[in-house]
N, C-alpha and C positions, 0 to 999 in steps of 0.2 A: 089646601093647599101647605100652611106652617105646619098642622097635625102631623099631616105626613113624611115632610119632611123629617121632623124630631122623629118620629116612629124610624124612618132609616137609618137616622142620624144612630140611635141607638143600637140599631139590629148591626150596623157594621162595626160596632165599637162591642158590641157582644163579639162577633166573629172574631175580631184581632185578640178576644183576651186583653186587653190595654184598656185604662182607666182615662187616656185622650188619647188626641191624636199627633202626635210630635212631627214639626215640618223640619225636618232633616234639614235639607238647603236652606230654610230661613220663610219668612214671610212677609211679602211687603206690603202696607196698608195704605191704600191713596184714597185720595176723594173725603176725608172724615175733616169735620171740625175740632179740634181738639181744645180740653180742658186739662191743663199741663197739673194739676192738683195745688196750682200755686195761686196763678193770677187768674184775676175775676171776667176778662175776657178769652175769647175764644182766637184760637191760632187757626189761619186758612190758608192754604197753598200749601200746604209741607207735606209730605210722605212721611212713614214711619218704618225701619228697615228692622227684625226681627231676627238676631242668630244668636244660637246658643244659648237662649233662655234670656238674652239680654237684647237690649235697646240697642243697637250699634250706630244709627245714625237717624235723623231727623232733620228734611229739606224739602225743597222743591223739586217734583221730576227726577227721584231717586232710580238707580237702574235696579232691577229685579238681577240678583244671583242667579247663575242657571240653576234650572231646576226650583228656584224657588215658588212660592204659593203668592198669587198674587189675591188679594182683595180689597173690591172696588168698594169702600165706605156708602159710596153715594150720599154723600152730605150727611151721614150719621154722626152723632157726636162721641166722641173717643173719651176716653178719659182712666185714670190708672183703677185698680178693681179696690173697694173699699176693706176700710180693718173697721172687726168688729172687736174694740180694748176689752170690750168686759161677756164675754163668752163665758158659757159652760156646757162643752160637749159634752161631758159626762153624766149630767145633771138633768139630761130630760127623761122624766117616767113622775107621775103622783108619787108622793111621798109614800101612800101604802103600797104601791109596788115597788118600787127601790128598795125599800128596807125588807121585801122578805121575796127578792131577788138574789141568783149567784155571779159572781163578776164577768160569766160568758154573756150575762143580758142585758148586763149593763154596756160590754162591749159593743153587742150587735146593735143597740139603740143607738152608740154612740156615732159607729159607723155611718147610720143612714142619714143621722145630723150633721155629719162631718158633709157630705157630698152635696144633702139640701142649703148648707151654707154657702158652697161653691154656686152652687146652681142658681141663686141668690145675688150673685155679687161679690161674694165675699173671698175676698184672694187671700187675705189673711186673718188668725182671730188670735187674741189674747185670748189663754184659756187661764183667767184667774180662782181657779177652783177646781181641783179634781185632776186623779191621777190617768189626764193623759197622755204618757210616756211613749206607749208603746202604740197609741192613735195616730200620733204623730211621725212613729217612725215608717207604721204600715204606710201611711200616705206620702212618705216621702221618698218610699222605694219604691211606688206605683201600685203598690199590694190592693189600696185602698183609693179612693176620688175623696180628695176635702181639700181645703184652703190650708195654708202655710198656719202652722201652728205653733206661737213664742207659748212654750208651757210652763206655770207657776207650779204643778203639783197638789198635794194638799194646802188648802189654807189652814194657815196655824193659828190659834186663841189658846187663851189660858181656858182651865176648867172653868164651864159656867159660862164662858162666849160664846161666839157667833158660829164654831166649828162644834160645837159639844151639844150633838144630838141625842143623848143619853135620855128617857124619860125617867117618870117617876116613880116605872117599873123596875128601874136599873137599880142596884147597891150605890152606898155612897161610897166614891172614891176611897174615902180612908179606909174601909173596909175590903175592897177588891173594885180594879177597876175590871167594869166589862166596858167593851168598847161598843157604840154604834156600830150599823154596818158600815157607813160609808167611812170611817176609823178605819175598820176592819182593812177596807178594800183601798185604803190609802188616798182616799179622795181627801179628805180632811186630816189634821192630828190637831192633839190637846198636848199644851207643855207649859207647863208653870216653872219660874224661878229661871237664871238667867244661862243655869248647864242645861237645864233642858232646851231650851228654846236654843242654845246653842249644838247642840245636837239634834235638833229635831231640823234645824236651816240645814246644818251641813248633809243633813241622810237625803233631804232634799235636792241639794246642789248635786251629790253624788249622783241622784237621777239626770241628772241635765236641763235644769231648771235654765229658763232666761229670764227670770226676776222671780223674786220672791214674794210672797202675798200672805197678811198676816193681816189676825184682826183688833180693834183697839176700840170698838164700841158694839153695841149691840145692834141684831138686825131683826129682820122681819119673819125670816124664814125658819130659824131656829129658835127652842122654846122658851129659854129659861135667862134670855137678856134682854129685857126693854131699853129701847130705843137712848134712854137717855145716859145709860152707864158709860163709862172709864173702863176701858179693859187695858190692862199690860200698864206696866211700872213702867219709867223710864228705863230704870235701866234692862229689862224683859226687851223694850223697844231696840235700844242700845245696842245688844246683844245681836238680833236679829240683823241689823243693820252692819254693824261689824263683820261679823261673817258674810252676809252677802260682797260686802265692798272688799273682802279681801278675795272674794274670786271676783270682782272688779266686776260688779252687777246691783241691781237695787232694789230696794224695798217697794212696795204699794201696798197701802191698807186700806182695809174696809170701815167705813166709820159714817154714821151722819153728823154728831153732835159737834160744836165746837172746843168741848174740853180734848175731846179726842184728837181733833184734828190740828190743835195748837200742838198738843204732845206729841205726836207722832213728827210734824213736821221739822219742830224743833232738835228734832232726836234722831235726823237722819232720814226721813220716809219720803221720797221725790214723790210720790203721788198718792190723790186719794179716791177711792173708790165710792162712789155716791154724795157723800157731802151734804144733803137736801136741804139738813136743817142749822146749818153752818150761820156766823154771824160774820157780819161785816172786820168785826177784831180777825177773826178766822181767816178770811179769804185774802186777809190784809198781810196776816201772816205766811201763807199762800206763795202770794206775789213777794213776796220780800226771798222769801226762799227760793224762788222759782220753781216752785211744786208746780203738779200737774194737775187736773181735774178730772177723773172719768167719771160723768153722769151719764144718768140714763131715762127715759122717758115713758118708754110702751110697757114695761115690766109693771110700770104701778098704775097701770089703766084696765087689768085683771087681778084676780084673786089668782094666785096658783091653786093648782090643783094639789086637794089634798090640808089645807091651811086652814088653820081650828078660828075662833072670836078672836082669841088674843090675836094671832098671828095677822088676822083680817086688819085690826086696828090698827097695829105696829106698820103695816102694810097704806092703809087711809093716809097714818099721820105723816109719811115718807113724800108720801103723794101731794099731800098739802104744802110742804115747803120746797116744792122744786120752784115755783113762780117766783118768788123771792131771791131763791141761790142763783137764777137767773139772769133775773130784772138787775141786781147788784151787780152779776160779773160783767156786764153791757155798760152799768154804772162807772162802774172803777176801772173799765178798760182792761179788764182779768181776761187774755185770751189764750191761755195752756188750757184749749180742754178738743178733749179727745172724742169721739163717738164710738158708744154702746149699745147693749141692748139690755143684757143682763138677764133672758129670758130663759125660766127654767121649765121642767117638769112638765112640759109639752112640747112633744114635736110640731103639733100643729101650729102653735103660737109660734114657733120658729120661724113658719113662713109667712105669717106679718113681721119677722122684723123688721123688712123694708120701711113700716110704718114711721119707725124713729125718725128718717126724713121729714117726715110731712110734719110730727110731733112740735119739732124744732122749729120751725118758720115760726112759733107765735114767737120766737125770742132773738134768732139771728135770722141773718138774708140767706137764700140759696148758696149764692160763693161761701159765705162761710161754713153753712154744715158741709158743704160738697168737700173743703177744710178740713173740717174736723176729721170728715172719716178719709181722708187719703194722707197727704205733707202732715199736718198737725199730729196724727196717729203716728206717724212715720217715723216722728221727730222722740216722742216718747218711746218706741220701739228702740229705737238707736241707744239709748240710754243702758238696755244690756250688755255693751261694749261687746268685748270678746268671747260673751256666752250667747250672743247673737247668732244662731241655728243658722239665717241668709243676710249673711253680709254683703252690702251692696246697699244701691237708694233703691226704697220704697216709696210708694206713694204718689209717685212723680211720674210726667212722662218726660223723659228727658236721655239724653244720650250717656250708658252706662248703665243707667235703671233696669234693673227684674223688668220683665216683660210681662205683667200683672195688668192685662187690658181689657174694657169693655166698650161694645160699638154698641150704643144703645139709640134705637127709632125714639126720637124725642128729645126736646131740651130742657135739664133738671133746674138750670140756674133762670129758665122761665115756667115751667111748671114741673113743681117738688113731686106730684104724683106721678111719673111715671115711673118715679120708683119702684112705686108698688105694684106695677103691672109689667114684673120681671120675665113672665112668661113669656110675652106676647111682644114685651120691646126691647129686650135685651139679647139681640140677634150674634153677639160674640161674644165667649166668654173665653178668655186666656190668661193660664198662669203658668210663667215659667215660662212663655213660650209655646206650651201644647194649649192646644186647642179643643176647649170641653165642651162646646156647642157655637156652630156655627150654621143660622139661617138664611143668609147670604148668597 
């Protein structure tokens, strides 16, 4: 029956030539048990009214406006849509294919990945490396189906850094700079020295980036930089931060090791991506500066397609540091932690991204994880200030918040495995008041 409903819904969408079904008179959801994104206990006996893409009222026995759609949740679990704070919409091909594909192929793959994210309950992603500006625009305009996108544009690093994907076959940059394919397509950028960093950051802001992403340490996916390396001088980091702050937004930084974390945070970086190998000193510096940690687990449970032996070894080294990082965070009471996956090179692995919820239960209770994926992530997204492409409350079920809502057949506060069964259990997926899936 569910399969038949899904097929009928897809045919209905196709006939309308629309990515989702907008309820012009509004939607009233009744009979749900509500996780509001903040509290650990569920709210019962409250209806949720959605109008013009926003939650306009929450209360008992609300009246449905004339012509509104009424959905009886029948006791299902209602919660905000998820945010993946470390997504790469544009990097979902094995390296061998990506480095031999044109821009159009990259875009076609990304379009399918964006829709897949939404159908797994991710109503928002922070894209932290990739030329996703036009993809975001196409989604916002209703041309394509996908989540809200907070684009960073190309991740920026120094020569030999995490964004430098030149191989040994490339000429040295001192002779002639041959850009890698990702650099050519503006998915990554290489900039050295204050002047180049300033110019590159400003170019990315010109494309309407929500935040800026730089690399201050080695990476597992790049060819030339071990994880222990510290990248960018203090002056170069400050240049990126100053340019971003002039536009009233912030800088997030890729880095695994303590030296890079401390240098980045002490020079104004607001968010650390990964951080797997950090020391207690580095975490305390983050806490002192009210910085955020954007970690991931699932990406380290597999080797991305196309990795060589050196990349695999770095990947495994990063995986080995996760337990210490999360254990230390719990011991120190560090709570500025958000949810992300960092899945790359494989649309098939994107389909398993929800396993991140289950993997985190080794260190966090279920309510903590749900907050990381909703209200905590929204707090970090809000640091983009006036560069926020979707002003207003996200990640919460509250009056005045964006109507990004899931109805789940099951209770992830009790059993997190229901998150991995999204095809069967996610009965309603709504973004901005638009229904993209409804099996009730």
